[in-house]
Rosetta silent file (secondary structure, phi, psi, omega in degrees, C-alpha in Angstrom):
SEQUENCE: MCLNALEPALISMGLMTPGQSITAETLAEGISCDVTLVTVGARRFCVKQALAKMRGGVEWRAPAERSHAEVAWMKLVGGLDPDWMPRVLG
SCORE:     score description
SCORE:     0.000 S_00000001
   1 L     0.000  130.495 -176.137    0.000    0.000    0.000 S_00000001
   2 L   -75.402  129.727  179.216    1.456    3.334   -1.058 S_00000001
   3 H   -60.784  -33.211  179.514    2.125    5.813    1.771 S_00000001
   4 H   -61.495  -32.846  177.926    1.015    8.676   -0.504 S_00000001
   5 H   -87.204  -30.554 -175.603   -2.457    7.127   -0.668 S_00000001
   6 H   -72.647  -44.771 -176.117   -2.463    5.848    2.907 S_00000001
   7 H   -56.418  -51.103  179.308   -1.672    9.088    4.742 S_00000001
   8 H   -60.262  -36.162  178.862   -4.685   11.116    3.513 S_00000001
   9 H   -65.491  -43.868  179.948   -6.996    8.195    4.311 S_00000001
  10 H   -66.704  -37.127  176.968   -5.611    7.862    7.848 S_00000001
  11 H   -64.213  -44.732 -178.236   -5.867   11.622    8.386 S_00000001
  12 H   -66.578  -26.298  177.556   -9.497   11.647    7.217 S_00000001
  13 L   -87.745   -2.028 -179.936  -10.299    8.784    9.629 S_00000001
  14 L    76.167   20.236 -178.552   -8.638   10.634   12.510 S_00000001
  15 L   -93.129   -8.825  173.426   -5.959    7.956   12.904 S_00000001
  16 L  -158.935  164.955  176.488   -3.089   10.398   12.370 S_00000001
  17 L  -114.298  155.353  179.297   -2.464   14.105   11.993 S_00000001
  18 L   -55.460  137.322  177.424   -0.558   15.804    9.177 S_00000001
  19 L    91.782  -12.558  177.173    3.184   15.692    9.733 S_00000001
  20 L   -67.712  147.948  176.535    3.205   12.651   12.020 S_00000001
  21 L   -75.365  143.100 -176.649    5.813   10.044   11.226 S_00000001
  22 E  -142.391  140.168  170.586    4.397    6.915    9.658 S_00000001
  23 E  -128.501  151.789 -179.833    5.782    3.575    8.556 S_00000001
  24 E  -138.451  132.858  179.622    3.973    0.868    6.651 S_00000001
  25 E  -127.943  122.383  178.522    4.949   -2.778    6.230 S_00000001
  26 E   -67.752  123.448  177.172    3.067   -5.100    3.915 S_00000001
  27 E   -92.890  -37.953 -177.977    1.961   -8.151    5.888 S_00000001
  28 E  -155.230  139.433  169.552    0.087   -9.920    3.131 S_00000001
  29 E  -111.658   92.517 -177.346   -0.800   -9.453   -0.482 S_00000001
  30 L   -77.320 -178.788  179.020   -3.890  -11.589   -0.663 S_00000001
  31 L   -70.219  -36.254 -175.214   -5.860  -12.564   -3.704 S_00000001
  32 L  -121.977    4.950 -179.883   -8.519   -9.920   -3.064 S_00000001
  33 E  -159.458  166.251  170.247   -6.899   -7.476   -0.594 S_00000001
  34 E  -114.054  142.684  175.070   -3.720   -6.012    0.860 S_00000001
  35 E  -123.182  126.062 -174.847   -3.002   -6.016    4.598 S_00000001
  36 E  -126.476  133.680  172.248   -0.499   -3.478    5.920 S_00000001
  37 E   -86.843  122.375 -177.010    0.936   -2.962    9.412 S_00000001
  38 E  -114.044  134.663  173.664    0.996    0.788   10.039 S_00000001
  39 E  -118.591  121.510  176.556    2.934    2.547   12.787 S_00000001
  40 E  -124.197  109.037 -174.951    1.989    6.150   13.569 S_00000001
  41 L    61.203 -125.057  179.573    3.942    7.459   16.526 S_00000001
  42 L   -92.936   -4.131 -177.792    3.507    4.854   19.277 S_00000001
  43 E   -89.993  140.462  174.727    0.313    3.369   17.748 S_00000001
  44 E  -128.724  135.620  177.512    0.318    0.245   15.606 S_00000001
  45 E  -156.547  165.837  179.407   -2.646   -1.072   13.657 S_00000001
  46 E  -102.792  145.167  174.987   -3.472   -2.968   10.497 S_00000001
  47 E  -118.887  127.693  177.489   -5.047   -1.529    7.375 S_00000001
  48 E  -112.896  126.943 -178.813   -6.905   -3.835    5.014 S_00000001
  49 E  -121.635  120.844  177.869   -7.600   -2.570    1.510 S_00000001
  50 E   -71.507  142.825  176.971   -9.936   -4.409   -0.849 S_00000001
  51 L   -98.468  144.287  178.469   -8.765   -4.747   -4.442 S_00000001
  52 L   -76.527  -25.725 -179.819  -11.068   -4.082   -7.372 S_00000001
  53 E  -128.723  129.018 -178.153   -9.414   -6.863   -9.405 S_00000001
  54 L   -67.143  142.348  174.473   -8.335  -10.197   -7.960 S_00000001
  55 L   -75.749  154.336  177.555   -4.676  -11.146   -8.255 S_00000001
  56 L   110.960 -173.774 -174.017   -3.821  -14.277  -10.145 S_00000001
  57 L   -81.577  -10.502 -176.067   -4.720  -15.721  -13.488 S_00000001
  58 L   -91.338  134.177  175.756   -8.494  -15.537  -13.135 S_00000001
  59 L   -79.661  109.426 -179.389  -10.372  -12.478  -14.400 S_00000001
  60 L  -145.682  125.470  178.505  -12.509  -11.460  -11.439 S_00000001
  61 E  -125.411  146.568  176.585  -13.671   -7.990  -10.542 S_00000001
  62 L  -152.508  148.362  179.778  -15.716   -6.779   -7.605 S_00000001
  63 L   -64.695  133.544  179.075  -16.405   -3.324   -6.244 S_00000001
  64 L   -62.162  -19.669  179.162  -13.877   -2.341   -3.584 S_00000001
  65 L   -65.316   -8.622  177.275  -16.862   -0.967   -1.642 S_00000001
  66 H   -59.182  -20.656  179.086  -17.560   -4.568   -0.628 S_00000001
  67 H   -63.537  -24.251  177.957  -15.277   -3.783    2.313 S_00000001
  68 H   -64.697  -37.548  177.263  -18.161   -1.755    3.819 S_00000001
  69 H   -66.989  -38.001  178.021  -20.172   -4.976    4.218 S_00000001
  70 H   -64.426  -42.069  178.486  -17.165   -6.622    5.879 S_00000001
  71 H   -63.540  -43.793  178.766  -16.837   -3.720    8.318 S_00000001
  72 H   -59.427  -42.332  178.642  -20.556   -3.883    9.145 S_00000001
  73 H   -63.954  -44.333 -179.816  -20.214   -7.607    9.848 S_00000001
  74 H   -62.349  -39.507  178.706  -17.147   -7.059   12.056 S_00000001
  75 H   -67.885  -39.969  178.888  -18.992   -4.379   14.049 S_00000001
  76 H   -62.499  -51.499 -177.907  -22.060   -6.597   14.458 S_00000001
  77 H   -67.477  -40.654  177.345  -20.080   -9.612   15.652 S_00000001
  78 H   -63.938  -28.877  176.109  -17.759   -7.462   17.786 S_00000001
  79 H   -70.370  -27.551  176.487  -20.840   -5.965   19.423 S_00000001
  80 H   -74.582  -42.009  177.225  -21.920   -9.453   20.483 S_00000001
  81 L  -155.917  111.754 -176.716  -18.511  -10.229   21.989 S_00000001
  82 H   -59.091  -20.510  179.904  -15.517   -7.865   21.604 S_00000001
  83 H   -77.326  -11.573 -176.607  -13.119  -10.826   21.816 S_00000001
  84 H   -83.125  -20.462 -175.091  -14.487  -12.268   18.567 S_00000001
  85 L  -141.367  150.870  170.229  -13.276   -9.463   16.265 S_00000001
  86 L   -69.867  152.091  179.310  -10.544   -6.850   16.094 S_00000001
  87 L   -71.486  133.693  177.003  -11.827   -3.349   16.804 S_00000001
  88 L   -83.550  122.459 -177.980  -12.605   -1.352   13.676 S_00000001
  89 L   -95.635  -31.235 -177.620  -10.808    1.997   13.862 S_00000001
  90 L  -166.193    0.000    0.000  -11.816    3.602   10.595 S_00000001
């Protein structure tokens, strides 16, 4: 995940302020998403970004907005028991 694209998104979600130091380390390049470990100051969290086109030899496209349904599911299940899901930050 490109820091140039990541920083404005994190700022808009209130997860960092302009000028803060940030590092990003790719944890996984999945078939349908990227997962990045982000460090902003003393905070560490993961960012998952849905891909519009699946990696690999198969032609498969899906709207990246599908991640909104995943977030809704994580919030629903986390509301039942916070130990079942990671907390959604943004």
